[in-house]
N, C-alpha and C positions, 0 to 999 in steps of 0.2 A: 211509319211506326217509330218512335223511339227507340236509339241499342238498347237505354237499360231495360234487363230483366228478359232480352230474350234469350232462347233455348239454345242448345251446342248446334244448333245448323242455322242461326241466326234468323230463323224464322217465325219464331212462336212469342207471342207477345205476354207480358206479364198478364197475367191471369186469364191468357187464352188456351185453348186445350190441343190437343195434337194433332186436331185439323184446323186449328187456326181459325174454328168456328164458335168458340164456347165462351162467354165473356166469365169475369170475376164471378168467384164463389162456386159457378159450377162444377160439375162431377168430370171428374178426367176420363176419357172414353177408350181407356187400356187398362185395367186393373186387374191384376196379376196378385200372386202371393208375391210377397217380396217387393212388391214397389207399392211404397204407401202414398195415399193421398196428400198432397201439401197446399194449405189456404192458397187457390187461385188455379187449383186443377195442375200442378206438376207431379211429378213422382218423383220417390227414393228408391234409389238402388239397391240390390244387396249387398252392392261393398258399402254405401252407406249405412244401413243394416248392422252389421257384421265389417268393422273397420280393420286394419292392418292387415289386410292381404299382401302376399308378397308376388302374387300374379292373377292377372284378370284377364282371359283372354276370352271374348265372347264375339259372335255374330250380333248381339243385342247391347244397347246401352246398360252398363251397370252402376254407374255412378252418375249422378244428377251434376255434379261438379265437374266430369270429366268434358273437354270441349276438344279433343283431339278425334282423330281415323279411326276409321274399324280395321280395316286391312289394306293395303298396298297391293296392286296387283299386275300381273305383265301379260300382254296379250299376243296372241303365238303368231301372227302374220308378221309383226313388223318390230314384235319385242319393246313397243310404246309401254309406258311404267303409266300409273295413276292411282292417287290417293280416293279410297272411298270411304263416306261418312256414313252419318244412321241420319234416319228419317221417322219421325215418330217412334222413337226409341228402339229402331232396329236396323238391320244393314239397310243402305240404299239401294234397292235392289233395282231400280229404275236407271238411274246414274251408271252401274256397273253394265245391265246388260245395252245401254246405249253406246258405252265404252265397248263392250266385247262383239257387237254386231253376231256375225255367224262364225265366232273364231273362239277356240280355246283358252280360255282365261286362268292363268295361275295365282298363286299368293307367294309373293316375297316376302310380304311383311306380316304379321297378323299382332298388331299393336294392342299389348300391355295396359287395359285401365286401372291399376291397380295403384299409379304413381311410383312405381319401384322402376319403371324402365326396364323389364326383362321383357323385351318384343322377343317372338319365336319368327326367326327369320331362316331365308335360304336364298340362298344368291346364286347357288347350280340351276339355271332353266329346266335343264333335265330332272331334277332333283324335287321342282316344287310341284305341291300337291294341287289337285284342281278347285275351283269354285264353279267354272263354267266350261261343259262340255261341247265343244261346235255347237255353238248358239245356243245351249240350251242350263238355264240354271242348277246347277245339283241341289237337289232338294231331297230331305229324309224327312215322311212324315209331313208334307207341304212346307217347311222352314229350310233355310240357307244352310248348306252344309259346307263345309272343307274336306275334300277324299284324296286321300293317299294313293295311289296306283296299286299297293301292294309290291312295287319290285324295287325301285328307291328313293321314292318321295318321302321328304322327312322334314322336321324344322327343329333346329337348335334355338334352345332358350341361353346358353351359358350356363357360367360356376355361382352365380351369386345367390342361388338358393341351396338353403342348406338341408338336403334330403341325403345325408351320410353318416355325417357324426354319431358316437351313440347316444351323446345327451340332447342330440336334437328331437325337435317335439313336432311333427306335422301335420294337417287335414288337406286332402285330395278329393276335391268333387269333379268329375267330368260327364259328360252328356256325349254317348259314342254310340258308333252302329257298326260293328264288323261285317264287311261287305262279301268277306270269299274265307271260309273256315278251311279250305283246305291247307294243307300243308304249313301250319300257323304254331310249329311247336316251339318256334323262339323270336315269332315275331311280335315288337312290344308295341303297346299302344303308346306309352308314357317309359321314360328310363333314365337313368345315368351311369351307364355301365355298359361298358362290349363284353363283357364277361358272360358266360354259360353257363356256368357252376354255380350253385348257390352259395356256399359258401365265402365266395368274392362278388357278390351283390349288393348293394348299399340300398338300392331302391329301382324297380319297376313293377308294372303292372301289363301283363301279358295273357293272350288268348292259348291256350295248348287244347290237343285234343281232347275227344269227350266230353265236348262241351264243358272244360277246366277254366277257370279265370285265373292264373297265378299270380301272387303279390310275393313281394320278397320286402324284408325289411331288417337291413344290416346283417345278411348272411342268412336269413331265415327265410323259410318259403312257407304259405301256407294256400292251401286250392279251394275256391268255390267250387261246386257242384252245379251246374246250372239245367236247367230244362232245354233253353236254345238258346245259346250264346249269341247269336246273328240277330235276336231282339236288340232295337235301340233300348238305352238303358243309363240310368244313372249310377255311375260307378264310384264309392267312396271308400278310401283309404286313411285311417287316423291313425298316428302312431301317439304314443301318450308315454308318460316316463315309467309306464309297467306293461302295459301291451299293446297290440293293436287291433282294430276294430276295421273289417273287410266287407262292403258289402257291392251286391249287384242288382238292382233290382229288387225284391222280396226274399231273397236268401241273403245270408249274413251269418259271419262267424267272428269270434276274438279269439287271436290266436296270442304268437309272442313275437318276440324279436332278435336277432342275435348279437355276435359281439364283434360282428368284421367290422371296421372302419377304413375308407379307403386311403390312403396316404397321397394318391396323387386323383386329386377327383378330377371326374370327368366332365363334360357337360351335360346339362338336362335337355333329353330330346321327349319330342311327341310324333309319335305314330313310325317310330322306328327306336335304331340308339346309337347312328351315327354307322352302322355298319350296312349294305345293302342288302344284303340277304336276310335281315332279320327287321324286314318292315311290312307291319300289320296293314292290311288292305282294310282300311277303316276311315269311316265320317265322323269328324269333331263337330259340336258345334258350340262346345263352351269348356274351358278347363279354369279351374280356382284353384290356388295354392295358398292356405297361411301357415307361417312359419310358429303355428301356436295348436294348441290343444282346443277344437272346437266341438266336442264331444258334448257339452253342454247346450251349443245352439245347433248341433247336426240335423235336429227334425225342424226347426222353420227353413236351416237353409237347403236342406232336400226338398221342403214343400214348395219353397220358392222354383226352383228348378225344376221339379216333376210338371207344376201347374202351367210355368211358362212353355215348355217345350209337349205338352201333352204325355206325359209318358205315364 
């Protein structure tokens, strides 16, 4: 097969489908909302349809032009590391499990597919979230997920994404499952602060007691009351120039934001906030951030994620 037109894994010819057995003009065999059929049987990812993202972390391929890896992992028995890519537009679970054997495997880098270079990283082995637990792939509803231990696992993204200035707007979409709701008062799913008082919090999303999901934007907090906070769900947080929109599953509200702006920007974290006792025991499949107001595109973005993750 010629190299021209091969897919991200260098194994799909022009006009062939994901199983390498479909001729030109045939229908691609994996049709999701958010993956548009292209001539010849390719797909268009959510980041192609809604460009300009600052962060695209996923265990699925998000951009037809992305040719990098999905994650970099570390094996517990010998600390060997390996980059894992995609097959058929999802995490190459076969290569991951061959590498893992009967070991536990943790994630050292979750690669940003947006082109912005905002990879989520964790260099300390003891604080890396798991994707394979003693030879068993971590799955939520049948799909691979990255899971923190609820003690000190977290990943840092850095300070390049502006979720803290008063003038900034943002749109955050993530697929998560809270694994343990006990003692979740300050355990953060995503955050860019180590403060615990609302007036000093530029941005965070965290579970709280009584099935509350707590959102903060520039020092003002809003709370969603959920029926069961441990259900896997799509969480949405959009800050516009006039208000905030918060949603988890079918529960949503429109709120406000405050006047707090940090003068010492802290890194953006997922699964925690840089402080070991504020780590949520949570499994993540996808985290998308636009430093744009995606209110007009909220429904199709959510539809893509809901369909792909069977939410």
